[in-house]
Phi, psi and omega in degrees: 000320180298314180297321180299322179296325178284313184299327182295342179264001174272115183246119184302318181300319179292325178294318177298314183296317180297319178299316180296318179300320181291318178299324185284358174252098183302136180217036168293137182279099174208174186305123175083003183238275179057206193252002189302315183295315180290326180295314181290327174300314180292321180300316178295320181298314182292326176292322181295331180265011169094013178274155170282121189239136176231133175247125183235122179286123176274317174203165184306127179084001184225088179259139167284147174241125178239130181227144185230131170251117183271138175278185184282341178205174181299149179174193184288166181243124174256131182248136165254133179234135174207169184236157184262342179281153177230159176284167181303148178278351181070218179275110183303330182293345180275352182275144174295315173239167180302139183300334180243026180275330183064041186285132172265119182210126176061034179077010178236150173254126183254132177160156179294121182100351180305324180260321190227095350228038183287324174297316180294319177298317177300320178298317179297315179299317180293326179295315180292322177298318180296320178297316182296314184284341182289332184078006180289123182288146175211157179271144174091217181206162175243128182249127174257119176253104182252100199249163183254165168058038175288328183280352182246250184257015174061036181294332181294310182288330176297316178296317179302318179291314181299327181281358173087012184290336182277351180292128179088000175283126183264338179197155182220143171248114182266120188273061177252143178288131182222056177055037180059029176240155173278124182261120186264351179210177182210158179284159168275170182216143170233141175249126186235135172244129176240132177234128171252138182242142177222224179218127183295148171201168177287146181297338178278350180227059188294336183282355176273356180230193176225119185274120180281347187291310180300327181287328173293321177300319179295319179296316180295325178294321178291328175292322176298320178294324177294321177300316180297320180295321179293321177296316180294324183287321188259335184070198183263119176291134185298336182254331189245349182079214186265152170291160181211145173232098195245115170292127180245338180221130172229124183229135173204115000286169178291325180227154179084178183276135173288152178222134187306321186257024178234124177279126188285163178281320184225157174229138183233138175228143175248136183239125177261109185254129177239126189248157178235167178307139184103350176254145177249127177297322181295319179293319177299318177300319180295317180296320179293319177299322178293322179300314180294316181297321178296321179293323178296322177294323178298318180294315180301318181294323180291338182276356183280346182191185179082187185294348181260014190294337184273355180284137177293127183293138175299146180295155177305131181088010178297333172271135184235139174229111179250129169267109176288159183305128183277152178220148173264137179148181177259138185234000000 
């Protein structure tokens, strides 16, 4: 009977409309956009349905929204967590419908964030709204953590933790898509930046310079081999699958416009690493450092003779490997 009282206040049409409204507010993290508009839209919505709402700026244009529904008496705290940022829409012309149109077609909603996680966020908000409107008494409280920068460096959840919001939380439902399965654990994550440096030259005279691109290719191939070794060593985790070391961005040059007949000064790669139990982040950092150091030694040796002997040798440390702060979670 209690559940029936809650479910009667869940209206599919309202859930669809809220999802569409959220999709129609672009919140890709880029210059001049970010999450501010969708965050303030949600803050007003949650205030209107009677929740206690706090908005905390994490960084300019990126505020966390925290909302609380209090029960009739003291008790445990259940948290719903979702994020307001979405990944890039890529080339809009490749979309069947506009990426921020929120089109309902054939029982599906199309748009950036419909799955990750504006649709999920809308479902959490509607669930809390239904509980509130039902008048069904419950002990404790329900906490909504609507956070920023989940797709990047997780600045929203870090700020959320530093502000003390997780104290007293007894359980959490993370509104991330997981192939329609309940996910009971999650992978760890490392963000890695690798930069190879050389010497610019004209494409018609490549031996007067030092091309950083082939050496980046060599490093990435060794990282692929390391991934294979880790998969062979660990196998498939029953809940998380395989570990991965995935190059997601390769840039040359790092800044400015690329040109077909110009050999760049630098090449940059970003590696998205997802780890499973049995892996050590510290050991992985050491292995990646060794891969870069070995490639640097290869370059130094090649400059001792041969047709490239007149090229000025790159300074020690011209190859760079930065481990960006790691985070556990889905991105």
